[in-house]
Every structure is written in C-alpha cells, then in structure tokens.
RONU-536672 format. One line per field, with one value per atom (N, C-alpha, C, O): residue number from 1; residue in one letter; atom name; y, x negated, z negated. Coordinates in nm, 2 decimals. Each point is the difference from the previous one (the first is absolute). Layout:
num = c(NUM; ...)
residuo = c(A; ...)
atomo = c(CA; ...)
c2 = c(Y; ...)
c1 = c(X; ...)
c3 = c(Z; ...)
% end
This chain:
num = c(1; 1; 1; 1; 2; 2; 2; 2; 3; 3; 3; 3; 4; 4; 4; 4; 5; 5; 5; 5; 6; 6; 6; 6; 7; 7; 7; 7; 8; 8; 8; 8; 9; 9; 9; 9; 10; 10; 10; 10; 11; 11; 11; 11; 12; 12; 12; 12; 13; 13; 13; 13; 14; 14; 14; 14; 15; 15; 15; 15; 16; 16; 16; 16; 17; 17; 17; 17; 18; 18; 18; 18; 19; 19; 19; 19; 20; 20; 20; 20; 21; 21; 21; 21; 22; 22; 22; 22; 23; 23; 23; 23; 24; 24; 24; 24; 25; 25; 25; 25; 26; 26; 26; 26; 27; 27; 27; 27; 28; 28; 28; 28; 29; 29; 29; 29; 30; 30; 30; 30; 31; 31; 31; 31; 32; 32; 32; 32; 33; 33; 33; 33; 34; 34; 34; 34; 35; 35; 35; 35; 36; 36; 36; 36; 37; 37; 37; 37; 38; 38; 38; 38; 39; 39; 39; 39; 40; 40; 40; 40; 41; 41; 41; 41; 42; 42; 42; 42; 43; 43; 43; 43; 44; 44; 44; 44; 45; 45; 45; 45; 46; 46; 46; 46; 47; 47; 47; 47; 48; 48; 48; 48; 49; 49; 49; 49; 50; 50; 50; 50; 51; 51; 51; 51; 52; 52; 52; 52; 53; 53; 53; 53; 54; 54; 54; 54; 55; 55; 55; 55; 56; 56; 56; 56; 57; 57; 57; 57; 58; 58; 58; 58; 59; 59; 59; 59; 60; 60; 60; 60; 61; 61; 61; 61; 62; 62; 62; 62; 63; 63; 63; 63; 64; 64; 64; 64; 65; 65; 65; 65; 66; 66; 66; 66; 67; 67; 67; 67; 68; 68; 68; 68; 69; 69; 69; 69; 70; 70; 70; 70; 71; 71; 71; 71; 72; 72; 72; 72; 73; 73; 73; 73; 74; 74; 74; 74; 75; 75; 75; 75; 76; 76; 76; 76; 77; 77; 77; 77; 78; 78; 78; 78; 79; 79; 79; 79)
residuo = c(M; M; M; M; K; K; K; K; N; N; N; N; K; K; K; K; L; L; L; L; G; G; G; G; D; D; D; D; L; L; L; L; N; N; N; N; N; N; N; N; H; H; H; H; L; L; L; L; F; F; F; F; A; A; A; A; Q; Q; Q; Q; L; L; L; L; E; E; E; E; R; R; R; R; L; L; L; L; S; S; S; S; E; E; E; E; E; E; E; E; Q; Q; Q; Q; M; M; M; M; S; S; S; S; G; G; G; G; E; E; E; E; Q; Q; Q; Q; I; I; I; I; E; E; E; E; Q; Q; Q; Q; E; E; E; E; V; V; V; V; K; K; K; K; R; R; R; R; T; T; T; T; E; E; E; E; A; A; A; A; I; I; I; I; V; V; V; V; S; S; S; S; V; V; V; V; A; A; A; A; D; D; D; D; Q; Q; Q; Q; I; I; I; I; V; V; V; V; G; G; G; G; N; N; N; N; A; A; A; A; E; E; E; E; L; L; L; L; Q; Q; Q; Q; L; L; L; L; K; K; K; K; A; A; A; A; A; A; A; A; K; K; K; K; L; L; L; L; F; F; F; F; A; A; A; A; E; E; E; E; H; H; H; H; G; G; G; G; Q; Q; Q; Q; A; A; A; A; V; V; V; V; L; L; L; L; P; P; P; P; M; M; M; M; L; L; L; L; P; P; P; P; K; K; K; K; I; I; I; I; G; G; G; G; K; K; K; K; S; S; S; S; D; D; D; D; A; A; A; A)
atomo = c(N; CA; C; O; N; CA; C; O; N; CA; C; O; N; CA; C; O; N; CA; C; O; N; CA; C; O; N; CA; C; O; N; CA; C; O; N; CA; C; O; N; CA; C; O; N; CA; C; O; N; CA; C; O; N; CA; C; O; N; CA; C; O; N; CA; C; O; N; CA; C; O; N; CA; C; O; N; CA; C; O; N; CA; C; O; N; CA; C; O; N; CA; C; O; N; CA; C; O; N; CA; C; O; N; CA; C; O; N; CA; C; O; N; CA; C; O; N; CA; C; O; N; CA; C; O; N; CA; C; O; N; CA; C; O; N; CA; C; O; N; CA; C; O; N; CA; C; O; N; CA; C; O; N; CA; C; O; N; CA; C; O; N; CA; C; O; N; CA; C; O; N; CA; C; O; N; CA; C; O; N; CA; C; O; N; CA; C; O; N; CA; C; O; N; CA; C; O; N; CA; C; O; N; CA; C; O; N; CA; C; O; N; CA; C; O; N; CA; C; O; N; CA; C; O; N; CA; C; O; N; CA; C; O; N; CA; C; O; N; CA; C; O; N; CA; C; O; N; CA; C; O; N; CA; C; O; N; CA; C; O; N; CA; C; O; N; CA; C; O; N; CA; C; O; N; CA; C; O; N; CA; C; O; N; CA; C; O; N; CA; C; O; N; CA; C; O; N; CA; C; O; N; CA; C; O; N; CA; C; O; N; CA; C; O; N; CA; C; O; N; CA; C; O; N; CA; C; O; N; CA; C; O; N; CA; C; O; N; CA; C; O; N; CA; C; O; N; CA; C; O; N; CA; C; O)
c2 = c(-1.37; 0.05; 0.09; 0.09; -0.12; 0.08; 0.07; -0.03; 0.11; 0.07; 0.12; 0.06; -0.03; 0.11; 0.10; -0.03; 0.14; 0.10; -0.04; 0.04; -0.13; -0.06; -0.08; -0.01; -0.06; -0.08; 0.10; -0.03; 0.14; 0.10; 0.04; 0.01; 0.02; 0.04; -0.11; 0.03; -0.15; -0.12; 0.00; -0.03; 0.05; 0.00; 0.12; -0.02; 0.14; 0.11; -0.03; 0.04; -0.10; -0.02; -0.12; 0.00; -0.09; -0.11; 0.06; -0.04; 0.14; 0.06; 0.08; 0.00; 0.07; 0.07; -0.09; 0.04; -0.15; -0.10; -0.05; -0.02; 0.00; -0.04; 0.11; -0.03; 0.16; 0.11; 0.01; 0.05; -0.09; 0.02; -0.12; 0.00; -0.10; -0.11; 0.05; 0.06; -0.08; 0.05; -0.08; 0.05; -0.17; -0.08; 0.02; -0.07; 0.16; 0.02; 0.07; 0.09; -0.13; 0.07; 0.12; 0.02; 0.07; 0.12; -0.03; 0.07; -0.17; -0.04; -0.04; 0.04; -0.12; -0.05; 0.12; 0.00; 0.09; 0.12; 0.08; 0.04; -0.02; 0.07; -0.07; 0.06; -0.20; -0.07; 0.01; 0.02; -0.02; 0.02; 0.14; 0.02; 0.08; 0.13; 0.02; 0.06; -0.13; 0.01; -0.07; 0.04; -0.16; -0.07; 0.09; 0.01; 0.06; 0.08; 0.12; 0.02; 0.04; 0.10; -0.05; 0.08; -0.20; -0.06; -0.02; 0.03; -0.09; -0.03; 0.13; 0.00; 0.10; 0.13; 0.06; 0.05; -0.06; 0.06; -0.07; 0.06; -0.19; -0.08; 0.03; 0.02; -0.02; 0.03; 0.13; 0.02; 0.09; 0.13; 0.00; 0.06; -0.14; -0.02; -0.07; 0.04; -0.14; -0.07; 0.09; 0.01; 0.07; 0.08; 0.12; 0.04; 0.01; 0.10; -0.05; 0.07; -0.20; -0.06; -0.02; 0.03; -0.07; -0.02; 0.14; 0.01; 0.10; 0.13; 0.04; 0.06; -0.08; 0.02; -0.07; 0.06; -0.19; -0.08; 0.06; 0.00; 0.03; 0.06; 0.13; 0.03; 0.06; 0.12; -0.03; 0.07; -0.16; -0.04; -0.05; 0.03; -0.11; -0.06; 0.11; 0.00; 0.10; 0.11; 0.09; 0.05; -0.03; 0.07; -0.07; 0.06; -0.19; -0.08; 0.00; 0.01; -0.02; 0.01; 0.13; 0.01; 0.10; 0.13; 0.04; 0.07; -0.13; 0.05; -0.11; 0.03; -0.15; -0.12; -0.02; 0.04; -0.10; -0.05; 0.12; -0.01; 0.13; 0.12; 0.03; 0.07; -0.11; 0.04; -0.10; 0.03; -0.15; -0.10; 0.04; -0.03; 0.11; 0.05; 0.09; 0.02; 0.04; 0.09; -0.06; 0.06; -0.19; -0.07; -0.06; -0.06; 0.06; -0.06; -0.15; -0.07; 0.02; -0.14; -0.07; -0.03; 0.02; -0.05; -0.15; -0.08; 0.05; -0.14; -0.02; -0.11; 0.20; -0.02; 0.10; 0.12; -0.17; 0.09; 0.04; -0.07; 0.19; 0.05; -0.07; 0.00; -0.07; -0.07; -0.13; -0.07)
c1 = c(-0.50; 0.07; -0.09; -0.05; 0.04; -0.10; 0.08; -0.02; 0.11; 0.08; -0.08; -0.08; 0.11; -0.06; 0.11; 0.12; -0.17; 0.10; 0.08; 0.11; -0.17; 0.08; 0.11; 0.11; -0.12; 0.11; 0.11; 0.11; -0.15; 0.10; 0.08; 0.13; -0.20; 0.07; 0.10; 0.11; -0.15; 0.09; 0.13; 0.11; -0.14; 0.12; 0.09; 0.12; -0.17; 0.08; 0.08; 0.12; -0.18; 0.08; 0.10; 0.10; -0.13; 0.09; 0.12; 0.12; -0.13; 0.11; 0.08; 0.12; -0.19; 0.07; 0.09; 0.11; -0.15; 0.07; 0.13; 0.10; -0.12; 0.11; 0.11; 0.12; -0.17; 0.09; 0.08; 0.11; -0.16; 0.06; 0.09; 0.06; -0.04; 0.09; 0.15; 0.04; 0.03; 0.13; 0.11; 0.11; -0.14; 0.11; 0.01; 0.08; -0.16; 0.00; 0.13; 0.05; 0.00; 0.11; -0.05; -0.12; 0.21; -0.03; -0.09; -0.09; 0.14; -0.07; -0.15; -0.09; 0.08; -0.13; -0.10; -0.12; 0.18; -0.07; -0.05; -0.11; 0.20; -0.03; -0.12; -0.09; 0.09; -0.10; -0.13; -0.11; 0.11; -0.12; -0.06; -0.12; 0.21; -0.04; -0.08; -0.11; 0.16; -0.06; -0.14; -0.10; 0.10; -0.13; -0.10; -0.12; 0.17; -0.09; -0.06; -0.12; 0.21; -0.05; -0.11; -0.10; 0.11; -0.11; -0.12; -0.11; 0.13; -0.12; -0.07; -0.12; 0.19; -0.06; -0.07; -0.11; 0.16; -0.07; -0.13; -0.10; 0.10; -0.12; -0.10; -0.12; 0.17; -0.09; -0.06; -0.12; 0.19; -0.06; -0.12; -0.10; 0.12; -0.11; -0.12; -0.12; 0.14; -0.11; -0.07; -0.12; 0.20; -0.06; -0.08; -0.11; 0.17; -0.08; -0.13; -0.10; 0.10; -0.12; -0.10; -0.12; 0.16; -0.09; -0.06; -0.12; 0.20; -0.05; -0.11; -0.10; 0.12; -0.09; -0.13; -0.11; 0.11; -0.12; -0.07; -0.12; 0.19; -0.06; -0.07; -0.11; 0.17; -0.07; -0.12; -0.11; 0.11; -0.12; -0.11; -0.12; 0.16; -0.10; -0.06; -0.12; 0.20; -0.05; -0.10; -0.10; 0.13; -0.09; -0.13; -0.11; 0.12; -0.13; -0.07; -0.13; 0.19; -0.07; -0.06; -0.11; 0.17; -0.05; -0.12; -0.09; 0.11; -0.10; -0.08; -0.09; 0.11; -0.08; 0.03; 0.10; -0.19; 0.01; 0.00; 0.03; -0.07; 0.00; 0.14; 0.01; 0.09; 0.14; 0.06; 0.10; -0.16; 0.06; 0.03; 0.10; -0.19; 0.03; 0.12; 0.06; -0.02; 0.11; 0.13; 0.11; -0.11; 0.12; 0.05; -0.08; 0.21; 0.06; -0.02; 0.00; -0.02; -0.02; 0.14; 0.04; 0.03; 0.14; 0.00; -0.08; 0.16; 0.01; -0.09; 0.00; -0.08; -0.09; 0.03; 0.02; -0.03; 0.02; -0.13; -0.10; 0.10; -0.12; -0.04; -0.11; 0.21; -0.02; -0.08; -0.02)
c3 = c(-0.45; 0.12; 0.08; -0.05; 0.18; 0.09; 0.10; 0.12; -0.15; 0.10; 0.06; -0.06; 0.18; 0.08; 0.04; -0.01; 0.05; 0.05; 0.12; 0.02; 0.06; 0.11; -0.05; 0.06; -0.18; -0.05; -0.05; 0.01; -0.06; -0.04; 0.12; 0.00; 0.11; 0.12; 0.05; 0.04; -0.06; 0.04; -0.09; 0.05; -0.18; -0.09; 0.03; 0.00; 0.03; 0.03; 0.14; 0.00; 0.09; 0.12; -0.02; 0.06; -0.14; -0.03; -0.07; 0.03; -0.12; -0.07; 0.10; -0.01; 0.10; 0.10; 0.09; 0.03; 0.00; 0.07; -0.08; 0.06; -0.19; -0.09; 0.00; 0.01; -0.02; 0.00; 0.13; 0.00; 0.11; 0.13; 0.04; 0.10; -0.19; 0.03; 0.00; -0.10; 0.21; 0.01; -0.07; -0.01; -0.03; -0.06; -0.15; -0.07; 0.01; -0.14; -0.04; 0.07; -0.19; -0.06; -0.07; -0.01; -0.03; -0.07; -0.13; -0.03; -0.04; -0.12; 0.03; -0.07; 0.17; 0.04; 0.05; -0.04; 0.11; 0.04; -0.12; -0.01; -0.09; -0.12; -0.07; -0.05; 0.04; -0.06; 0.07; -0.06; 0.20; 0.08; -0.01; 0.00; -0.02; -0.02; -0.13; 0.00; -0.10; -0.13; 0.01; -0.06; 0.13; 0.01; 0.08; -0.03; 0.13; 0.09; -0.09; 0.01; -0.09; -0.09; -0.09; -0.02; -0.03; -0.09; 0.08; -0.04; 0.16; 0.09; 0.04; 0.00; 0.03; 0.04; -0.12; 0.02; -0.14; -0.11; -0.03; -0.02; 0.03; -0.02; 0.11; -0.02; 0.14; 0.12; -0.01; 0.04; -0.09; -0.02; -0.09; 0.02; -0.13; -0.10; 0.07; -0.03; 0.10; 0.06; 0.10; 0.01; 0.07; 0.10; -0.07; 0.04; -0.15; -0.08; -0.06; 0.00; -0.04; -0.05; 0.10; -0.02; 0.14; 0.12; 0.04; 0.03; -0.04; 0.04; -0.11; 0.04; -0.16; -0.11; 0.02; -0.02; 0.06; 0.02; 0.12; 0.00; 0.10; 0.12; -0.03; 0.05; -0.13; -0.04; -0.08; 0.02; -0.11; -0.07; 0.09; -0.02; 0.12; 0.09; 0.08; 0.03; 0.01; 0.08; -0.08; 0.05; -0.18; -0.09; -0.01; 0.01; -0.03; 0.00; 0.12; 0.00; 0.12; 0.13; 0.02; 0.06; -0.10; 0.02; -0.10; 0.04; -0.16; -0.11; -0.06; -0.08; 0.12; -0.05; -0.15; -0.06; 0.00; -0.14; -0.10; -0.12; 0.17; -0.09; -0.05; -0.10; 0.18; -0.04; -0.09; -0.06; 0.04; -0.09; -0.14; -0.06; -0.01; -0.13; -0.01; -0.11; 0.22; 0.00; 0.03; -0.02; 0.07; 0.03; -0.13; -0.08; 0.06; -0.12; 0.00; 0.10; -0.22; -0.02; -0.01; -0.11; 0.22; -0.01; -0.05; 0.06; -0.15; -0.05; -0.12; -0.05; 0.02; -0.12; -0.11; 0.02; -0.14; -0.11; -0.06; 0.01; -0.08; -0.06; -0.13; -0.04; -0.01; -0.13; 0.01; -0.10)
% end
C-alpha cells in the first residue's frame, strides 16, 4: 500500500461529506460518527508519524550524518 498524506486528506473530506448527508436517520448518523471517530484517531497517528519523520529529516539536514548515531533505530531490535 502506497498511501500519501494527500490520500488521507481525501479520506477525511469524504467522511465529512458522509456526515453532512441530510437524509440519514439518527441511527445512521450515530454509525457515521463512530466511523469518524475511528478515522480521526488513525489520522492523528499518521500525522504524528509524519511530524516525527519531518523532525528527523530536519535534524539530518542541519547536522548531516553526525546526527545519525543519536537517532533511534526505529523498527530494529538490539538482539
């Protein structure tokens, strides 16, 4: 899967459109609100991850390879 932040933006706007449909029953609105809460929760994690990657890139741009030993080895174990 090769999603981009722009895809996330599209998903968020699509959900906003679903929430604004006037023909929905109370039960359907409740279901869409639950879906929205789940989407927002995942979106927050994605945005947080992107922010972390940007901070790491800025550190590397400012300090070059000298900073690499100080960055955590995310996704790798010491064992």
